[in-house]
C-alpha positions as CSV (number, residue, x, y, z in Angstrom):
1,N,-40.6,11.8,52.4
2,A,-40.1,12.3,48.6
3,Y,-36.8,14.1,49.3
4,A,-35.6,11.2,51.5
5,R,-36.3,8.8,48.6
6,L,-34.4,11.0,46.2
7,K,-31.5,11.4,48.6
8,K,-31.4,7.7,49.2
9,S,-31.2,6.9,45.4
10,N,-28.4,9.4,44.8
11,Y,-30.6,12.0,43.1
12,I,-29.9,15.5,44.0
13,P,-32.9,17.7,43.4
14,S,-32.2,20.8,41.3
15,S,-34.4,23.7,40.3
16,S,-36.1,21.8,37.5
17,F,-34.8,18.2,37.3
18,A,-33.0,15.5,39.3
19,V,-29.6,14.0,38.2
20,N,-28.5,10.5,38.9
21,F,-24.7,11.0,39.4
22,E,-23.9,7.3,39.1
23,A,-25.6,7.2,35.7
24,L,-23.9,10.4,34.7
25,I,-20.4,9.1,35.7
26,I,-21.0,5.9,33.8
27,A,-22.2,7.7,30.7
28,M,-19.3,10.2,30.8
29,S,-16.8,7.4,31.2
30,V,-18.3,5.4,28.3
31,A,-18.3,8.5,26.1
32,G,-14.7,9.3,27.0
33,G,-13.7,5.7,26.4
34,I,-15.4,5.7,23.0
35,I,-13.6,9.0,22.1
36,I,-10.2,7.7,23.2
37,L,-10.7,4.4,21.4
38,S,-11.7,6.2,18.1
39,I,-8.7,8.4,18.3
40,C,-6.4,5.4,18.8
41,V,-8.1,3.6,15.9
42,C,-7.6,6.6,13.6
43,C,-3.9,6.9,14.6
44,C,-3.3,3.2,14.0
45,C,-5.0,3.4,10.6
46,C,-2.9,6.4,9.6
47,C,0.3,4.7,10.7
48,C,-0.5,1.4,8.9
49,R,-1.3,3.3,5.7
50,K,2.1,5.0,5.8
51,K,3.8,1.7,6.6
52,K,1.9,0.0,3.7
53,N,2.9,2.9,1.4
54,R,6.5,2.4,2.4
55,Q,6.2,-1.3,1.8
56,H,4.7,-0.7,-1.6
57,D,7.4,1.7,-2.5
58,A,10.0,-0.9,-1.5
59,T,8.2,-3.5,-3.5
60,D,7.9,-1.3,-6.5
61,Q,11.6,-0.5,-6.3
62,K,12.5,-4.2,-6.1
63,M,10.2,-4.9,-9.1
64,E,11.9,-2.2,-11.1
65,R,15.4,-3.6,-10.3
66,E,14.3,-7.0,-11.3
67,K,12.8,-5.7,-14.5
68,E,16.0,-3.9,-15.3
69,Q,18.0,-7.1,-14.6
70,R,15.7,-9.1,-16.8
71,K,16.0,-6.6,-19.5
72,M,19.8,-6.6,-19.3
73,R,19.9,-10.4,-19.4
74,Q,17.6,-10.4,-22.4
75,E,19.9,-7.9,-24.2
76,E,22.9,-10.1,-23.4
77,R,21.1,-13.1,-24.8
78,K,20.0,-11.2,-27.8
79,S,23.5,-10.1,-28.6
80,E,24.9,-13.6,-28.0
81,M,22.3,-15.0,-30.4
82,K,23.1,-12.3,-33.0
83,V,26.8,-13.3,-32.8
84,R,26.0,-17.0,-33.2
85,H,23.7,-16.3,-36.1
86,D,26.4,-14.1,-37.7
87,E,28.9,-17.0,-37.3
88,I,26.5,-19.4,-38.9
89,R,25.9,-17.0,-41.8
90,K,29.7,-16.7,-42.3
91,K,30.1,-20.4,-42.2
92,Y,27.5,-21.0,-45.0
93,G,28.4,-17.9,-47.0
94,L,25.2,-15.9,-46.3
95,F,27.0,-13.0,-44.6
96,N,28.4,-11.4,-47.8
97,Q,25.4,-9.1,-48.4
98,Q,25.1,-6.2,-46.0
99,N,21.5,-5.6,-46.9
100,S,19.6,-8.7,-47.7
101,Y,16.9,-6.7,-49.5
102,A,19.3,-5.0,-51.8
103,K,18.7,-7.5,-54.6
104,F,15.0,-6.7,-54.6
105,E,15.6,-2.9,-54.8
106,N,17.4,-3.1,-58.2
107,N,14.3,-4.6,-60.0
């Protein structure tokens, strides 16, 4: 009678314990799904990090190019301003002295 009930509920008696195969199959499939899902999440995280690093590298390179361009424009503006100031100094006769502090050194 007890064996019939075990057989009816999908339990197969073993030497020391009974196993419910439905529960075992469900538990194994859940465990397998969790393992596969965790592997996929790890792979996606690794790929996204590499992609972000590439994006950061591209962004850094772009920022460096822009920085160099700004520096070049600043140097151009600086040289243009120097030329303008030199022209103004010539116009008003202030450009005659090479070293503006030379008159202070003689004292």
